[in-house]
TIDRENDREN-978130 format. One line per 8 residues: number of its first residue (from 1); for each residue x, z, y of N, C-alpha, C. Coordinates in steps of 0.1 Angstrom, whole numbers. Last residue first. Layout:
NUM	X:Z:Y:X:Z:Y:X:Z:Y | ...
***
This chain:
439	-897:-396:-442:-884:-397:-449:-872:-397:-439 | -919:-396:-427:-916:-383:-433:-902:-384:-440 | -923:-422:-418:-918:-412:-409:-913:-399:-415 | -936:-433:-441:-922:-437:-437:-916:-427:-428 | -961:-419:-439:-952:-417:-451:-937:-421:-448 | -971:-428:-416:-969:-414:-417:-959:-411:-429 | -973:-456:-422:-965:-451:-411:-962:-436:-412 | -991:-455:-443:-978:-461:-445:-969:-456:-434
431	-1014:-444:-431:-1007:-437:-442:-993:-442:-445 | -1019:-465:-412:-1018:-451:-408:-1010:-443:-419 | -1022:-488:-428:-1011:-487:-418:-1008:-473:-414 | -1045:-482:-443:-1032:-484:-450:-1020:-483:-440 | -1063:-480:-422:-1061:-469:-430:-1047:-470:-438 | -1061:-506:-411:-1058:-494:-403:-1055:-482:-411 | -1069:-522:-432:-1055:-524:-426:-1052:-512:-418 | -1095:-514:-436:-1085:-512:-447:-1071:-513:-441
423	-1107:-522:-411:-1107:-508:-416:-1096:-505:-427 | -1102:-549:-412:-1096:-541:-401:-1095:-526:-406 | -1117:-557:-435:-1103:-561:-433:-1096:-551:-423 | -1143:-545:-431:-1135:-542:-443:-1120:-545:-441 | -1150:-556:-406:-1149:-542:-408:-1141:-538:-420 | -1149:-584:-413:-1141:-578:-402:-1139:-563:-404 | -1168:-587:-434:-1154:-590:-436:-1144:-584:-426 | -1191:-578:-418:-1186:-570:-429:-1171:-574:-433
415	-1192:-598:-397:-1192:-584:-394:-1186:-576:-406 | -1195:-625:-400:-1181:-620:-398:-1181:-605:-398 | -1222:-633:-402:-1213:-635:-413:-1199:-628:-412 | -1242:-608:-386:-1237:-621:-387:-1227:-621:-399 | -1259:-589:-371:-1259:-591:-385:-1255:-605:-388 | -1259:-590:-343:-1248:-584:-350:-1248:-584:-365 | -1283:-607:-341:-1270:-610:-335:-1259:-603:-342 | -1306:-605:-355:-1303:-594:-346:-1289:-595:-340
407	-1306:-628:-371:-1317:-626:-362:-1314:-615:-351 | -1271:-638:-374:-1284:-633:-379:-1294:-631:-368 | -1252:-667:-375:-1255:-655:-367:-1269:-650:-371 | -1235:-679:-405:-1245:-679:-394:-1245:-666:-387 | -1229:-699:-431:-1221:-691:-421:-1229:-691:-409 | -1247:-716:-442:-1246:-702:-448:-1238:-693:-439 | -1251:-742:-434:-1258:-732:-427:-1256:-718:-432 | -1238:-764:-444:-1248:-758:-452:-1256:-748:-445
399	-1217:-769:-426:-1229:-777:-425:-1240:-773:-435 | -1196:-752:-409:-1204:-749:-422:-1217:-757:-421 | -1187:-757:-384:-1181:-765:-395:-1189:-763:-408 | -1201:-738:-369:-1204:-752:-367:-1198:-761:-378 | -1189:-714:-378:-1204:-716:-379:-1207:-731:-378 | -1163:-718:-370:-1166:-717:-385:-1181:-719:-387 | -1166:-718:-342:-1161:-730:-349:-1165:-730:-364 | -1173:-692:-338:-1183:-703:-335:-1179:-716:-342
391	-1149:-680:-345:-1161:-677:-352:-1172:-688:-350 | -1131:-691:-326:-1129:-694:-340:-1141:-691:-349 | -1143:-681:-301:-1142:-695:-304:-1140:-698:-319 | -1166:-654:-304:-1152:-658:-303:-1151:-673:-307 | -1190:-643:-309:-1189:-654:-299:-1175:-658:-296 | -1204:-622:-324:-1198:-634:-330:-1197:-646:-320 | -1192:-590:-319:-1201:-600:-313:-1196:-613:-317 | -1170:-583:-336:-1183:-575:-335:-1194:-583:-330
383	-1147:-595:-333:-1156:-602:-343:-1170:-595:-342 | -1130:-579:-318:-1139:-589:-311:-1147:-598:-320 | -1113:-561:-328:-1127:-559:-331:-1136:-569:-324 | -1081:-551:-332:-1089:-563:-333:-1103:-559:-337 | -1067:-528:-332:-1069:-534:-318:-1077:-547:-319 | -1062:-517:-356:-1075:-514:-351:-1077:-521:-337 | -1035:-521:-363:-1045:-531:-367:-1059:-529:-361 | -1022:-497:-353:-1022:-509:-345:-1032:-520:-350
375	-1020:-472:-365:-1034:-477:-362:-1034:-490:-354 | -992:-468:-367:-1001:-469:-379:-1015:-475:-376 | -983:-465:-341:-979:-477:-349:-988:-479:-361 | -995:-441:-335:-998:-453:-327:-994:-465:-335 | -984:-423:-354:-998:-426:-354:-1002:-439:-347 | -958:-424:-345:-961:-428:-359:-976:-431:-360 | -958:-413:-320:-957:-427:-321:-959:-432:-335 | -984:-389:-314:-972:-393:-320:-970:-408:-322
367	-997:-388:-281:-1000:-391:-295:-987:-395:-302 | -996:-382:-254:-986:-376:-263:-990:-377:-278 | -1010:-395:-236:-1017:-384:-242:-1008:-377:-253 | -992:-415:-229:-996:-405:-219:-1002:-393:-225 | -993:-430:-252:-981:-423:-249:-983:-412:-239 | -1020:-440:-249:-1016:-433:-261:-1003:-425:-259 | -1017:-454:-225:-1026:-443:-226:-1023:-434:-238 | -1000:-475:-233:-996:-465:-223:-1004:-453:-223
359	-1019:-487:-252:-1006:-481:-257:-1001:-471:-246 | -1042:-498:-239:-1043:-486:-247:-1030:-479:-250 | -1035:-521:-224:-1043:-511:-218:-1041:-497:-225 | -1020:-536:-242:-1015:-534:-229:-1022:-523:-222 | -1038:-537:-263:-1026:-529:-265:-1020:-526:-251 | -1057:-555:-252:-1061:-542:-257:-1049:-532:-257 | -1041:-578:-248:-1047:-571:-236:-1051:-557:-240 | -1035:-584:-274:-1024:-581:-265:-1030:-573:-253
351	-1060:-591:-283:-1053:-579:-289:-1042:-575:-280 | -1088:-601:-266:-1073:-603:-267:-1067:-590:-272 | -1114:-598:-255:-1111:-608:-266:-1096:-611:-267 | -1129:-568:-251:-1118:-576:-247:-1114:-585:-258 | -1150:-556:-266:-1153:-562:-253:-1142:-571:-248 | -1138:-546:-288:-1151:-552:-289:-1154:-561:-277 | -1116:-532:-279:-1114:-546:-284:-1127:-553:-286 | -1127:-506:-274:-1122:-515:-263:-1121:-529:-267
343	-1132:-499:-301:-1143:-500:-292:-1139:-509:-280 | -1105:-498:-312:-1115:-506:-318:-1127:-509:-308 | -1094:-477:-296:-1089:-491:-295:-1099:-501:-301 | -1109:-456:-305:-1109:-460:-291:-1104:-474:-289 | -1103:-455:-332:-1117:-458:-328:-1117:-462:-314 | -1076:-447:-330:-1079:-460:-336:-1094:-464:-332 | -1077:-422:-321:-1072:-432:-311:-1076:-446:-317 | -1081:-406:-343:-1093:-410:-335:-1090:-421:-324
335	-1057:-396:-352:-1062:-409:-357:-1074:-415:-350 | -1056:-371:-341:-1048:-382:-335:-1053:-395:-340 | -1074:-346:-338:-1076:-358:-347:-1069:-370:-340 | -1062:-327:-321:-1069:-323:-334:-1070:-335:-344 | -1053:-343:-301:-1044:-333:-307:-1049:-329:-321 | -1075:-357:-293:-1064:-364:-299:-1054:-355:-306 | -1090:-335:-282:-1095:-343:-293:-1084:-350:-300 | -1074:-325:-261:-1078:-316:-272:-1082:-324:-284
327	-1073:-348:-244:-1061:-343:-250:-1064:-334:-262 | -1094:-358:-229:-1093:-362:-243:-1081:-356:-250 | -1092:-345:-203:-1105:-350:-209:-1104:-351:-224 | -1066:-341:-195:-1075:-330:-197:-1088:-333:-205 | -1059:-368:-192:-1052:-359:-201:-1060:-347:-205 | -1076:-376:-171:-1077:-382:-185:-1070:-374:-195 | -1067:-361:-150:-1081:-359:-154:-1082:-365:-169 | -1040:-370:-146:-1043:-356:-150:-1057:-354:-155
319	-1045:-399:-141:-1038:-394:-152:-1041:-380:-156 | -1058:-416:-123:-1066:-405:-129:-1058:-399:-141 | -1043:-438:-115:-1050:-429:-104:-1056:-417:-110 | -1036:-450:-139:-1026:-444:-130:-1031:-434:-120 | -1061:-460:-147:-1054:-450:-155:-1043:-442:-147 | -1065:-480:-127:-1075:-469:-129:-1068:-457:-137 | -1043:-496:-131:-1046:-490:-117:-1055:-478:-119 | -1046:-505:-156:-1035:-497:-153:-1036:-490:-140
311	-1070:-520:-154:-1070:-508:-162:-1058:-499:-159 | -1060:-541:-137:-1071:-533:-133:-1071:-520:-141 | -1040:-552:-154:-1037:-547:-141:-1047:-537:-136 | -1056:-561:-175:-1046:-550:-178:-1041:-544:-164 | -1071:-581:-162:-1077:-569:-169:-1068:-558:-171 | -1051:-600:-152:-1061:-593:-144:-1067:-581:-150 | -1032:-605:-173:-1028:-603:-159:-1038:-595:-151 | -1047:-611:-195:-1039:-599:-195:-1035:-595:-181
303	-1058:-636:-186:-1067:-625:-190:-1059:-612:-189 | -1035:-651:-182:-1043:-647:-170:-1053:-636:-174 | -1026:-654:-208:-1017:-647:-198:-1026:-643:-186 | -1047:-668:-220:-1044:-654:-225:-1035:-647:-214 | -1045:-692:-207:-1057:-684:-205:-1054:-670:-209 | -1020:-700:-217:-1022:-698:-203:-1034:-689:-200 | -1027:-704:-244:-1017:-694:-240:-1018:-690:-226 | -1045:-725:-244:-1050:-712:-248:-1040:-701:-244
295	-1027:-745:-235:-1039:-742:-227:-1044:-728:-231 | -1008:-746:-256:-1004:-742:-242:-1016:-738:-233 | -1024:-753:-277:-1017:-740:-278:-1013:-736:-263 | -1031:-779:-271:-1041:-769:-272:-1035:-755:-271 | -1010:-796:-246:-1014:-792:-260:-1024:-781:-259 | -1000:-805:-222:-1014:-809:-226:-1018:-804:-239 | -974:-797:-222:-983:-790:-212:-998:-793:-216 | -964:-814:-241:-963:-800:-243:-973:-793:-235
287	-967:-839:-230:-975:-836:-242:-975:-821:-245 | -949:-837:-209:-963:-838:-206:-972:-835:-218 | -924:-838:-223:-929:-825:-217:-943:-825:-213 | -923:-855:-254:-927:-856:-240:-931:-842:-234 | -895:-850:-275:-909:-849:-273:-912:-849:-258 | -869:-853:-286:-873:-861:-275:-888:-861:-272 | -860:-837:-307:-871:-846:-310:-875:-856:-299 | -840:-821:-296:-838:-827:-309:-848:-838:-313
279	-850:-812:-272:-838:-821:-272:-836:-828:-285 | -872:-796:-281:-873:-807:-271:-862:-817:-272 | -860:-778:-298:-869:-787:-303:-871:-799:-294 | -844:-764:-279:-837:-771:-290:-847:-782:-296 | -865:-753:-262:-855:-763:-257:-848:-771:-268 | -878:-736:-280:-885:-747:-274:-875:-758:-269 | -857:-718:-284:-862:-726:-296:-870:-738:-290 | -854:-708:-258:-843:-716:-264:-848:-724:-276
271	-877:-693:-256:-875:-705:-247:-864:-714:-253 | -871:-675:-276:-882:-684:-278:-882:-696:-269 | -849:-661:-264:-848:-668:-277:-859:-678:-279 | -859:-650:-241:-849:-661:-239:-847:-668:-253 | -879:-633:-252:-882:-642:-241:-872:-654:-241 | -866:-616:-270:-877:-626:-275:-879:-636:-265 | -850:-602:-252:-844:-611:-262:-854:-621:-267 | -869:-585:-241:-863:-595:-232:-856:-606:-241
263	-875:-569:-263:-886:-577:-256:-880:-588:-247 | -851:-558:-269:-856:-568:-278:-867:-576:-271 | -829:-553:-240:-839:-549:-250:-844:-561:-258 | -798:-548:-229:-807:-559:-232:-816:-555:-243 | -780:-527:-227:-790:-528:-217:-800:-539:-219 | -753:-543:-242:-759:-530:-238:-768:-532:-226 | -760:-573:-259:-752:-565:-250:-760:-553:-246 | -769:-576:-294:-773:-577:-280:-764:-569:-271
255	-756:-570:-319:-757:-584:-314:-759:-585:-299 | -758:-543:-325:-745:-550:-326:-745:-564:-320 | -785:-537:-321:-774:-529:-315:-761:-535:-315 | -799:-557:-336:-799:-557:-322:-788:-549:-315 | -804:-565:-362:-790:-561:-358:-788:-561:-343 | -831:-571:-364:-825:-562:-374:-811:-557:-369 | -834:-588:-342:-841:-575:-342:-835:-566:-352 | -819:-610:-351:-815:-603:-339:-821:-589:-338
247	-836:-617:-373:-822:-612:-375:-816:-605:-363 | -859:-625:-359:-860:-613:-369:-846:-608:-371 | -850:-647:-345:-855:-635:-338:-855:-623:-347 | -842:-663:-366:-832:-659:-357:-837:-646:-349 | -867:-669:-377:-857:-661:-385:-846:-656:-376 | -877:-684:-356:-883:-672:-359:-874:-663:-367 | -859:-706:-357:-859:-698:-345:-866:-684:-348 | -866:-718:-381:-852:-712:-379:-852:-703:-367
239	-891:-726:-374:-890:-716:-384:-876:-709:-384 | -883:-746:-355:-892:-735:-351:-890:-723:-361 | -868:-764:-370:-861:-756:-359:-870:-744:-355 | -888:-773:-388:-876:-767:-393:-869:-758:-382 | -906:-785:-370:-910:-773:-378:-898:-766:-383 | -890:-806:-359:-896:-796:-350:-899:-783:-358 | -886:-821:-383:-875:-815:-375:-879:-804:-366 | -912:-828:-390:-904:-821:-399:-892:-814:-392
231	-919:-842:-367:-927:-831:-371:-919:-822:-380 | -902:-864:-366:-902:-854:-355:-909:-841:-359 | -909:-879:-387:-897:-871:-388:-896:-861:-377 | -943:-878:-397:-934:-882:-386:-921:-873:-387 | -953:-887:-429:-951:-876:-420:-940:-880:-409 | -977:-911:-440:-963:-907:-437:-962:-896:-427 | -1006:-903:-460:-998:-910:-450:-984:-904:-448 | -1027:-874:-466:-1022:-888:-469:-1014:-893:-457
223	-1035:-850:-458:-1025:-850:-468:-1020:-864:-471 | -1056:-846:-441:-1043:-848:-435:-1031:-849:-445 | -1088:-860:-443:-1077:-853:-449:-1064:-856:-442 | -1121:-855:-430:-1108:-863:-430:-1097:-854:-436 | -1151:-851:-447:-1140:-844:-441:-1127:-852:-442 | -1179:-860:-447:-1168:-868:-450:-1156:-863:-442 | -1209:-845:-462:-1200:-849:-451:-1189:-858:-456 | -1227:-828:-475:-1216:-834:-482:-1205:-838:-473
215	-1244:-823:-454:-1238:-812:-461:-1225:-817:-468 | -1254:-848:-448:-1246:-841:-438:-1238:-830:-444 | -1268:-855:-471:-1256:-863:-467:-1248:-856:-457 | -1287:-835:-470:-1278:-836:-482:-1266:-844:-478 | -1301:-841:-447:-1294:-828:-448:-1284:-829:-459 | -1312:-865:-456:-1304:-865:-444:-1295:-852:-444 | -1329:-859:-477:-1317:-867:-479:-1307:-866:-468 | -1341:-827:-484:-1341:-837:-473:-1328:-845:-475
207	-1336:-810:-503:-1346:-820:-506:-1347:-831:-496 | -1319:-791:-493:-1313:-803:-499:-1323:-813:-504 | -1336:-771:-484:-1330:-780:-474:-1325:-793:-481 | -1340:-758:-509:-1351:-764:-502:-1346:-774:-491 | -1314:-749:-513:-1320:-759:-523:-1332:-766:-516 | -1312:-730:-493:-1303:-741:-493:-1309:-752:-502 | -1332:-711:-501:-1332:-718:-488:-1324:-730:-487 | -1323:-703:-527:-1336:-710:-525:-1337:-718:-512
199	-1294:-705:-543:-1299:-702:-529:-1311:-710:-527 | -1282:-713:-565:-1292:-703:-567:-1298:-699:-553 | -1262:-731:-558:-1272:-736:-568:-1283:-726:-570 | -1246:-715:-542:-1254:-726:-536:-1265:-730:-545 | -1249:-680:-548:-1243:-693:-551:-1252:-704:-546 | -1257:-657:-522:-1260:-664:-534:-1252:-676:-536 | -1234:-631:-508:-1245:-641:-508:-1247:-648:-521 | -1202:-625:-521:-1212:-623:-511:-1222:-634:-511
191	-1182:-624:-540:-1196:-624:-545:-1206:-623:-534 | -1158:-625:-525:-1159:-633:-537:-1174:-635:-541 | -1155:-607:-504:-1162:-620:-501:-1165:-628:-514 | -1139:-587:-514:-1153:-584:-512:-1161:-597:-510 | -1115:-601:-513:-1121:-597:-526:-1135:-594:-525 | -1112:-605:-486:-1114:-617:-494:-1120:-613:-508 | -1108:-578:-478:-1119:-585:-473:-1122:-598:-481 | -1084:-574:-492:-1095:-565:-494:-1108:-572:-490
183	-1067:-592:-480:-1070:-594:-494:-1082:-585:-498 | -1066:-581:-454:-1071:-595:-456:-1075:-597:-470 | -1053:-556:-459:-1067:-557:-453:-1073:-570:-455 | -1028:-565:-468:-1037:-557:-478:-1052:-558:-472 | -1019:-576:-444:-1020:-584:-456:-1030:-577:-466 | -1019:-553:-427:-1028:-564:-425:-1030:-573:-437 | -998:-538:-440:-1012:-533:-438:-1022:-544:-436 | -975:-554:-441:-982:-550:-454:-996:-545:-451
175	-973:-558:-412:-973:-568:-422:-980:-564:-435 | -972:-533:-398:-983:-542:-396:-984:-553:-407 | -948:-520:-407:-961:-513:-408:-972:-524:-408 | -928:-536:-402:-928:-530:-415:-941:-522:-418 | -932:-544:-375:-936:-553:-386:-936:-546:-400 | -923:-521:-360:-937:-525:-359:-941:-534:-371 | -896:-520:-367:-904:-508:-369:-919:-511:-369 | -887:-545:-359:-888:-542:-373:-896:-530:-376
167	-888:-542:-331:-896:-552:-338:-898:-548:-352 | -885:-506:-324:-881:-520:-323:-891:-529:-331 | -885:-478:-304:-893:-485:-314:-889:-500:-313 | -872:-454:-291:-865:-465:-297:-873:-472:-308 | -886:-444:-261:-887:-443:-275:-881:-455:-281 | -891:-442:-233:-878:-438:-238:-879:-435:-253 | -913:-454:-223:-914:-440:-226:-902:-435:-234 | -905:-480:-220:-909:-473:-208:-910:-458:-210
159	-902:-486:-247:-890:-486:-238:-893:-478:-225 | -929:-487:-255:-920:-477:-260:-907:-475:-252 | -938:-509:-241:-943:-496:-238:-934:-485:-243 | -923:-529:-254:-921:-527:-240:-926:-514:-236 | -933:-527:-281:-919:-524:-278:-917:-521:-263 | -960:-533:-277:-956:-520:-283:-942:-517:-279 | -958:-559:-268:-965:-549:-259:-960:-535:-264 | -947:-572:-289:-939:-571:-277:-945:-560:-268
151	-968:-572:-308:-956:-564:-311:-947:-562:-298 | -985:-590:-293:-989:-576:-297:-977:-567:-299 | -976:-616:-289:-974:-606:-278:-977:-592:-282 | -957:-628:-317:-970:-627:-310:-968:-616:-299 | -935:-630:-333:-934:-636:-320:-947:-635:-312 | -940:-618:-357:-928:-613:-350:-927:-619:-336 | -973:-607:-366:-964:-618:-362:-952:-613:-354 | -991:-588:-371:-981:-590:-381:-971:-601:-377
143	-1011:-590:-351:-1002:-578:-351:-991:-579:-361 | -1022:-615:-361:-1015:-614:-348:-1006:-602:-347 | -1037:-616:-384:-1023:-620:-385:-1015:-617:-372 | -1063:-612:-377:-1056:-601:-382:-1041:-603:-383 | -1071:-638:-371:-1068:-629:-360:-1061:-616:-364 | -1073:-650:-396:-1064:-657:-386:-1062:-647:-374 | -1091:-634:-409:-1076:-633:-413:-1068:-639:-402 | -1115:-642:-398:-1110:-628:-396:-1095:-627:-398
135	-1115:-668:-407:-1114:-666:-393:-1110:-652:-390 | -1117:-662:-435:-1106:-670:-430:-1104:-668:-415 | -1141:-650:-438:-1129:-641:-440:-1117:-649:-435 | -1158:-672:-433:-1159:-660:-425:-1146:-652:-426 | -1150:-691:-454:-1149:-694:-439:-1149:-681:-431 | -1154:-682:-480:-1140:-683:-475:-1140:-685:-460 | -1183:-677:-478:-1174:-667:-484:-1160:-670:-479 | -1197:-698:-468:-1196:-686:-460:-1185:-677:-465
127	-1199:-717:-488:-1189:-718:-478:-1187:-706:-469 | -1202:-710:-522:-1209:-708:-509:-1198:-708:-498 | -1189:-736:-542:-1187:-722:-537:-1194:-721:-524 | -1186:-761:-553:-1199:-754:-555:-1199:-739:-550 | -1165:-775:-546:-1163:-766:-558:-1176:-759:-561 | -1173:-787:-523:-1171:-796:-535:-1169:-787:-548 | -1173:-764:-506:-1186:-771:-509:-1184:-780:-522 | -1146:-757:-505:-1156:-748:-510:-1168:-755:-515
119	-1134:-780:-493:-1130:-775:-506:-1140:-766:-513 | -1149:-780:-468:-1149:-791:-478:-1145:-787:-492 | -1141:-756:-456:-1155:-759:-459:-1156:-769:-470 | -1113:-760:-454:-1118:-749:-462:-1133:-751:-466 | -1114:-781:-436:-1108:-783:-449:-1113:-772:-459 | -1125:-770:-413:-1133:-781:-420:-1127:-783:-434 | -1104:-751:-408:-1117:-747:-411:-1125:-758:-418 | -1079:-761:-400:-1081:-757:-414:-1095:-754:-417
111	-1079:-765:-372:-1078:-777:-381:-1081:-773:-396 | -1082:-737:-363:-1092:-747:-361:-1091:-759:-371 | -1061:-719:-363:-1070:-719:-374:-1079:-731:-374 | -1045:-715:-342:-1040:-725:-352:-1050:-727:-363 | -1053:-694:-327:-1059:-706:-324:-1054:-718:-334 | -1038:-671:-331:-1049:-674:-341:-1056:-687:-338 | -1003:-672:-328:-1016:-674:-322:-1027:-677:-332 | -978:-673:-340:-981:-662:-330:-994:-663:-323
103	-969:-688:-361:-969:-694:-347:-973:-685:-336 | -968:-671:-384:-957:-681:-381:-957:-685:-366 | -992:-657:-383:-979:-650:-384:-968:-659:-380 | -1010:-679:-384:-1009:-670:-373:-996:-662:-372 | -1005:-689:-410:-1003:-697:-398:-1001:-689:-386 | -1012:-667:-426:-998:-671:-426:-995:-680:-414 | -1040:-667:-422:-1032:-655:-418:-1018:-659:-417 | -1047:-691:-433:-1049:-689:-418:-1041:-677:-413
95	-1039:-687:-460:-1033:-698:-452:-1035:-695:-437 | -1055:-666:-467:-1041:-664:-468:-1034:-675:-460 | -1081:-676:-464:-1076:-666:-455:-1061:-664:-456 | -1078:-696:-486:-1082:-699:-473:-1077:-689:-463 | -1072:-682:-510:-1062:-691:-504:-1065:-694:-489 | -1096:-668:-516:-1083:-661:-514:-1073:-669:-506 | -1114:-688:-518:-1118:-675:-511:-1106:-667:-508 | -1102:-708:-534:-1103:-710:-519:-1107:-697:-512
87	-1097:-711:-560:-1092:-699:-554:-1093:-699:-539 | -1105:-736:-568:-1112:-725:-573:-1108:-711:-567 | -1086:-754:-557:-1099:-752:-550:-1107:-740:-555 | -1057:-761:-556:-1063:-749:-562:-1076:-745:-556 | -1053:-784:-541:-1047:-783:-555:-1052:-771:-563 | -1064:-778:-517:-1070:-788:-525:-1065:-788:-540 | -1047:-757:-507:-1062:-755:-509:-1068:-765:-519 | -1022:-770:-506:-1024:-759:-514:-1039:-756:-517
79	-1029:-790:-487:-1025:-794:-501:-1026:-782:-510 | -1033:-774:-464:-1044:-782:-470:-1041:-786:-485 | -1008:-764:-459:-1019:-755:-463:-1030:-762:-469 | -996:-788:-452:-991:-781:-463:-1001:-771:-468 | -1011:-794:-429:-1011:-803:-440:-1006:-796:-453 | -1004:-774:-412:-1018:-774:-416:-1019:-783:-429 | -978:-781:-407:-980:-768:-413:-995:-768:-419 | -983:-805:-394:-976:-805:-407:-978:-792:-414
71	-994:-796:-370:-1002:-803:-379:-996:-804:-393 | -971:-784:-360:-982:-776:-363:-992:-783:-372 | -955:-807:-356:-951:-797:-365:-962:-788:-369 | -959:-825:-336:-967:-827:-348:-964:-817:-359 | -947:-820:-312:-940:-828:-322:-948:-832:-334 | -966:-803:-300:-964:-817:-295:-956:-826:-304 | -963:-780:-314:-975:-787:-316:-973:-802:-311 | -937:-772:-305:-939:-775:-319:-952:-783:-321
63	-945:-767:-278:-935:-778:-281:-936:-782:-296 | -961:-745:-283:-967:-758:-277:-958:-770:-279 | -943:-727:-291:-953:-731:-300:-960:-744:-296 | -927:-724:-267:-921:-728:-280:-932:-734:-290 | -947:-715:-249:-939:-727:-246:-933:-733:-259 | -956:-692:-262:-965:-703:-260:-957:-716:-257 | -933:-676:-258:-937:-679:-272:-947:-691:-271 | -931:-674:-230:-920:-680:-238:-925:-684:-252
55	-956:-663:-223:-952:-676:-218:-942:-682:-226 | -954:-638:-237:-965:-648:-241:-961:-662:-236 | -933:-627:-222:-931:-630:-236:-942:-640:-241 | -945:-625:-197:-933:-634:-198:-931:-637:-213 | -965:-606:-202:-968:-620:-198:-957:-629:-200 | -949:-584:-207:-957:-589:-218:-961:-604:-214 | -937:-580:-182:-929:-582:-194:-937:-589:-205 | -959:-575:-164:-951:-587:-163:-943:-590:-175
47	-986:-562:-162:-977:-562:-173:-968:-574:-174 | -988:-548:-128:-992:-558:-138:-982:-559:-150 | -991:-514:-119:-982:-525:-122:-988:-535:-132 | -1017:-504:-96:-1007:-502:-107:-998:-514:-108 | -1024:-499:-61:-1025:-507:-74:-1014:-504:-83 | -1037:-470:-47:-1025:-479:-48:-1026:-486:-61 | -1070:-469:-34:-1061:-466:-45:-1049:-476:-45 | -1092:-471:-17:-1079:-467:-11:-1069:-463:-22
39	-1117:-481:-23:-1114:-467:-27:-1100:-462:-22 | -1117:-506:-10:-1128:-498:-9:-1125:-483:-12 | -1091:-518:-15:-1097:-518:-1:-1110:-509:1 | -1084:-511:-42:-1075:-510:-31:-1082:-508:-17 | -1107:-517:-57:-1101:-504:-58:-1091:-501:-46 | -1111:-544:-51:-1121:-534:-47:-1115:-520:-47 | -1087:-555:-62:-1090:-556:-48:-1100:-546:-43 | -1092:-550:-89:-1080:-544:-82:-1082:-544:-67
31	-1114:-567:-93:-1115:-553:-95:-1104:-545:-88 | -1102:-592:-89:-1113:-588:-80:-1114:-573:-81 | -1086:-593:-111:-1080:-593:-98:-1090:-588:-87 | -1106:-594:-131:-1097:-583:-130:-1090:-581:-117 | -1116:-619:-126:-1124:-608:-122:-1116:-595:-122 | -1095:-635:-136:-1099:-636:-122:-1107:-624:-117 | -1095:-627:-163:-1083:-625:-154:-1087:-625:-140 | -1120:-634:-172:-1116:-620:-173:-1104:-617:-163
23	-1121:-662:-169:-1129:-654:-159:-1124:-639:-160 | -1109:-675:-189:-1101:-672:-178:-1108:-663:-168 | -1133:-666:-212:-1120:-671:-210:-1113:-666:-198 | -1167:-659:-198:-1157:-662:-208:-1143:-666:-203 | -1190:-652:-185:-1183:-665:-181:-1173:-669:-192 | -1199:-629:-198:-1208:-639:-195:-1202:-653:-192 | -1176:-614:-199:-1182:-618:-212:-1191:-630:-209 | -1173:-607:-172:-1163:-616:-178:-1168:-622:-191
15	-1193:-590:-169:-1194:-602:-162:-1185:-612:-168 | -1182:-570:-185:-1195:-576:-189:-1197:-589:-182 | -1159:-563:-171:-1158:-568:-184:-1171:-575:-188 | -1170:-554:-146:-1160:-565:-146:-1160:-571:-160 | -1184:-532:-156:-1191:-543:-149:-1182:-555:-150 | -1162:-516:-165:-1172:-521:-175:-1180:-533:-169 | -1149:-511:-141:-1142:-518:-151:-1152:-524:-161 | -1169:-496:-128:-1164:-509:-122:-1158:-517:-133
7	-1170:-474:-144:-1182:-482:-143:-1178:-496:-138 | -1145:-464:-138:-1147:-469:-152:-1160:-478:-152 | -1150:-455:-112:-1140:-466:-115:-1142:-472:-129 | -1168:-435:-118:-1172:-446:-109:-1163:-458:-111 | -1153:-418:-133:-1164:-425:-139:-1169:-436:-131 | -1134:-410:-113:-1129:-417:-125:-1141:-425:-132 | -1149:-395:-95:-1144:-409:-91:-1139:-417:-103
***
């Protein structure tokens, strides 16, 4: 019966891939209904705590976007790129990675992609080099963000298993590991493909005046003009709120009342950050609800709601069988859990959803928590098929056509930077976690 139920989960996932976005959540609910009414299984528990954290963080980030603070962050990043265009292959991914770490979502990458293209093209650098690794970096920053749902999933699951894993325990592994992974992928990207002046295909296309004009383009810049005081104020409050979350995490035992966990603290702290920004800037609540961050966040909540609930129901119904099936393998090679997370992430377009499914399974299999923390970067693999919105955006913004999907689909511009970045981050994270735990 386990394999029949797993087949149902795979069917749900593949149908979800066809429709995309919110469909994963809706179809996950359908899967739970089938398990209950057809197979008579008691439904598991939806990840309410994780969903509430996402809602709180999204509310604060959307409030920041409504003030113009997110655009201001992009403006600062753009100034850095334009002032040092020769280093765009490193600075592009560094900027997208940092934005994600700050705001907790990789969807902040979109305004920077045309800027990265423009800077690379005008410098004569093959745009594929910075663009592909920049989209990879924007997603790798999720597990390194103190306010993203990924860290919250780990903390919430640890609490359920009576393990004292806090926010700092997660970040001291994921921050250095993912940063090194991003830099490794950027270093490899320095010489990928031919330079534009030596690319025969590109040079042939440039003989067409229309293509030449389109490739040069006219990218709008955000570095000119006056900055709205609301944006500065909103950004300052938001960054102050993130620092507050980190400080509370560092001194949680002395600051938080007994019985209040850090995952709950993130919820009320991030709602408070949004409230302070709202009152300090008088931003319209309607503008908050209409923001891109809010829309993307609500989709993420529904995806996790449906798919994670379905997987929890299947895992809960077959715990003894699962333990017997893979316990010997993970006892011998505990690091192999990273491969399992990577494979699951290929199909699920949410790192929080992957961790919501896989972390309880990891604790169930009694994998050492040092190993689980070390392999956290492996929960990002949805670059494998190049249909994630940020990947498609990079392809569309590259008017030279160097960032592309290959003839065989998986031979695309994002595959090798993704494997190098995630692989390096996972290896570094694993050895870093095991080293720290030995002291």
